C-alpha positions in Angstrom: -5.7 12.1 31.3 -4.9 16.0 31.2 -1.5 15.4 29.4 -3.2 13.1 26.4 -6.2 16.0 26.4 -3.6 18.9 26.0 -2.0 16.9 23.4 -4.8 16.6 21.3 -6.2 19.9 21.8 -3.8 22.7 22.5 -0.9 21.2 20.3 -3.4 19.8 17.9 -1.4 16.7 17.6 -2.7 13.8 15.4 -4.2 10.7 17.6 -1.6 8.3 16.6 1.0 10.8 17.7 -0.6 11.2 20.9 -0.9 7.2 21.2 3.0 7.3 20.5 3.8 9.8 23.4 1.0 8.4 25.8 2.7 4.7 25.3 6.2 5.8 25.9 5.0 7.5 29.2 3.1 4.3 30.0 6.3 2.3 29.7 8.6 4.4 31.4 5.9 4.2 34.5 5.6 0.3 34.1 9.3 0.0 34.4 9.3 2.4 37.1 6.7 0.0 39.0 8.7 -3.1 38.1 11.8 -1.5 39.4 10.0 -0.7 42.8 10.3 3.2 42.3 6.8 3.6 42.3 4.0 1.2 43.8 1.1 2.0 41.0 1.8 3.5 37.4 -0.2 6.6 37.2 -0.4 6.1 33.2 -2.2 2.3 33.4 -5.3 4.0 33.2 -5.0 6.3 30.5 -6.9 5.2 27.3 -5.9 5.3 23.7 -7.0 8.3 21.6 -9.5 7.3 19.0 -8.0 7.1 15.4 -10.1 7.6 12.5 -9.4 5.1 9.6 -9.3 7.3 6.5 -9.8 5.5 3.0 -6.7 5.3 1.0 -6.0 8.6 -1.4 -7.4 7.9 -5.0 -6.2 9.8 -8.0 -8.8 12.3 -9.5 -10.3 11.8 -13.2 -8.2 14.4 -14.2 -5.0 13.0 -12.5 -5.5 9.8 -14.0 -6.1 11.1 -17.5 -2.8 13.0 -17.2 -1.0 9.9 -16.3 -2.5 8.1 -18.9 -1.7 10.7 -21.6 2.0 10.7 -20.2 2.9 7.4 -20.1 1.3 6.7 -23.6 3.1 9.8 -25.0 6.4 8.3 -23.8 5.9 5.3 -26.0 7.8 3.0 -23.4 5.7 -0.6 -23.7 6.9 -1.6 -20.3 5.8 1.7 -18.5 2.6 1.6 -20.2 1.8 -2.0 -19.0 2.9 -1.3 -15.6 0.6 1.9 -15.4 -2.3 0.1 -17.2 -1.8 -2.8 -14.6 -1.7 -0.8 -11.3 -4.9 1.3 -12.2 -6.7 -1.7 -13.9 -6.4 -4.0 -11.2 -5.4 -2.0 -8.1 -2.3 -4.3 -7.5 0.3 -3.1 -5.1 3.7 -2.1 -6.4 5.4 -5.0 -4.4 3.0 -7.2 -6.1 3.7 -5.9 -9.3 7.7 -6.2 -8.9 7.1 -10.2 -7.9 5.3 -11.0 -11.0 6.7 -13.4 -13.5 5.8 -14.2 -17.1 4.2 -17.6 -15.9 1.8 -15.2 -13.7 0.2 -14.2 -16.8 -2.7 -16.2 -18.5 -4.3 -14.3 -21.7 -6.4 -14.8 -24.8 -7.9 -11.8 -26.9 -11.3 -12.2 -25.1 -9.9 -12.5 -21.2 -7.1 -12.4 -19.1 -6.1 -13.6 -15.6 -2.8 -12.8 -13.2 -2.0 -14.6 -10.6 -0.7 -13.0 -7.5 1.5 -15.5 -5.6 2.7 -13.0 -3.1 -0.1 -10.6 -2.1 -0.4 -8.7 1.1 -0.1 -11.1 4.2 1.6 -13.4 1.7 -1.9 -14.4 -0.1 -2.6 -16.1 -3.1 -5.3 -14.7 -5.6 -6.4 -14.4 -9.1 -7.1 -11.1 -10.6 -9.0 -10.8 -14.0 -7.2 -8.4 -16.6 -9.3 -5.9 -18.6 -9.1 -5.1 -22.2 -6.6 -1.9 -21.9 -4.4 -4.1 -19.5 -4.5 -7.1 -22.0 -3.6 -4.8 -24.9 -0.6 -3.3 -22.8 0.7 -6.8 -22.0 0.4 -7.9 -25.5 2.0 -4.9 -26.9 5.0 -5.0 -24.0 5.4 -9.1 -24.1 6.3 -8.6 -28.0 9.2 -6.3 -27.4 10.2 -7.6 -23.9 13.2 -9.9 -24.1 12.7 -13.8 -23.5 15.8 -14.3 -21.1 14.1 -13.2 -17.5 11.7 -14.8 -15.6 10.6 -11.5 -14.0 7.7 -10.0 -15.8 9.2 -6.3 -15.6 12.6 -5.5 -15.2 
């Protein structure tokens, strides 16, 4: 208990780091108990340090505007489509990398993207806003037709 308090206060380590350290000590004490070196593990009653879940960091409006300006100035249709997609839908990078051309359903007025392998292997459909649809339309016009992967 004193060790955990010392780690949190005196060394100002984060709760996750303190928990890793106390877990290592507890594992060693458990081994010592199972090996007959000690009768009772002194670490068996040490509670985990409380961890505060922080929301993911988001780009500021200024950072977003700079990102859009930079990618649009580059003129690379693929990069524009990727940035518009990630910002407009919130897809994870792994989900974007796994997309195929068959995952897109689009018309002038609406669009739908099928994510087949999302976080936890989940399947979902994501609506596409006008900016994403326009970026996809421009990209798909110049994209070679020889690949299944949407982005390569």
